[in-house]
N, C-alpha and C positions, 0 to 999 in steps of 0.2 A: 828794329828801331828806325827812326827816321834818319835821314842823311843830313843832320843838322850842320855837319862840317862844311856842307856846300854853301850855306848862306853867305859867309864872308866872301867866298870866291865869286858868287853871283853879284853881290853888292859891288865889289871892286870892278867886275867886268862891265857892268851896265851903268855905273855912276854917270850922270846924275839921276837916272830913272829910279823911281821908288821900287822897292822889292817887298813882296809879301812872302813870309815863310809859310810853308804848307806842309802838314804832316807832323804828327807827334805833339800837337798842341791841343790841350783840353782843359787847362786851368791857367790861372794867373802866372804861375811859375814858368810855364811854357811860353807865355807871351813875353815875360821879362827876359827869358833866355834868348828869344828871337830878337828882341830889341837890342840886347847886349851884343849880339852877333852882327848888328848893323841893319837888320830889316826895319822897314818903316811900319810894318803891320803884320798881321797873320791871317791865314785862311783856316778856319776851324770847321771841321766836318762832323766827325762822330759825336762830339759833345752836343751838337744841335740836332742830331737824329733823335735824341731823347729830350726834345723840347715839346711843350704842349702844342705848339703851332705846327710842328713838322707833319707833313702829310703822309707819313708812313704808318703802318698799322700799330696798334697798341701792343701786339705781340712782339713786334720787332723792337719797339722802344723798351719793353720789359727785358728782352733778351740782351740788349746793350747794357742796361743797368746791372744785370746779374752776371755779365761776362767778366772774365779775367783777361788780361792782355794777351796771354798765350792762346786764348780761344779764337782770336782773329788770325786766320791762316791764309796764306797765299792761295789763290785759285789757279793752280798750275795749268789747268786744261781750258782756261778762259777763251783762247782763240778758237776753240771748237764749239762754243756755245753762244757767244755774243757776236753781233755783226762786226765786220771789220771797221776800223776807224775811217772817217771821211777823209777826203783829199786834204793833205797837209797835216793830218793827225798822225798819231803813232800809237802802237799797241802798248799797253801797260799790263802789269799783273796785279789786279786788285786783291784786297783782303776781304774775307767774309768770315762770319761766325761759322763754326762747324755745323754741318747738317749732314744727313745721310747722303744727299746728292753731292755735296762738296767732298766728303770723305771718299766716296766711291770714285768720283772723277779724278781726284788727286792720287788715289791708289793705283789707278790704271789709265794713265794718259793715252796709252796706245789704244785701249778699248774705246776711250772717249773719241779719239780721232776716227776710229772705224765707225762709230755711231754718231758722228758730228751732226748729220742732218736731222736725225731724230731728236738728239739732245737740244739742238738749236730750236727746233719746233716746239719742244716742251717748254724751253725757256721763254720763247716769244709768247706762247699761250699764257704762261703764268704772269708775264708782264702785262698782257692785255686784261687779264681777269683780277689783277691786284694781289696775286699770291707769290710773286717772285721772291719775296723775303722767306718763303718756306723752302725755297731751293738755295738761294744765295743771298743771305742778308748781309749786303756789303757793309762792312764795319772795320774801322782801323783799330790798331793796338791800343789806342788811348781809351778804349772801352773800359779798361781796368781802372780808369780815373773817374768814370761816370757813376755817380751814386744815386741819382734821382732824375725824375722827369719834372721839369720846371718850365715856366713861361720864359720865352726868349728874352724878354726885357729883364727879368730877374737874373738870368744867366749872364747877360752882358754886364749888368751891374756887379755881379759877383766876380766875373773875370777881371774887370777893371780894378775892383777893390783888392783882389788878390795880387794882381800885377803891381799895383802901387805899393802894397805892403812888402812884396818881395824886393822891389827896387830900393825901397827905403832901407830894408835890412841889409842889402848888399852895399849900399852907400855907407852904412855904419861900419862895415868891415874895412873900408879904405881909410888910410891915415889922413887926417886933416893937415893942410899945409898953410903956413902963413904967407904973406905977400911975396916973400923972397923964394918961395918954392921949397922951403925947409920945413920939416916937421916941427911943430911947436915944442918949446922946451920946458 
């Protein structure tokens, strides 16, 4: 799951700079949660992979739609197959949907290290020919919330509508107060 507990810490640490919560957001409830934690907005990834306009293959989009959250696994051997980060960057461990390539690499990171040059070459070739998703279809755990492939404009409208409904429902849980700060009698 995402490190949502970090959002309030980052908000407090960098105030007055705006903060975007990233990771674990694919519907309006996630947006509402991020806003409640103090973020001024969100960065949404996996949900937009399955948008009509996204430039990934239809197979990748369909895989996202049919995936459960637990199908997005960490790519533990990533440092052996992807180029290193550029200056000032840092290595992260991305998630991917399960593929034979991912399963084999995760099962034997030592073997992946020994074959790093060959694996990296295979990965770079697949990136150039547009088939990288067959090896490592990068996708977050929010895939379990993605139910369709839709136009981005429709997704944005849906996300806003869901977030507003969630925030209204949450506001209804709070007791109303009169001008003196006391619950109405």
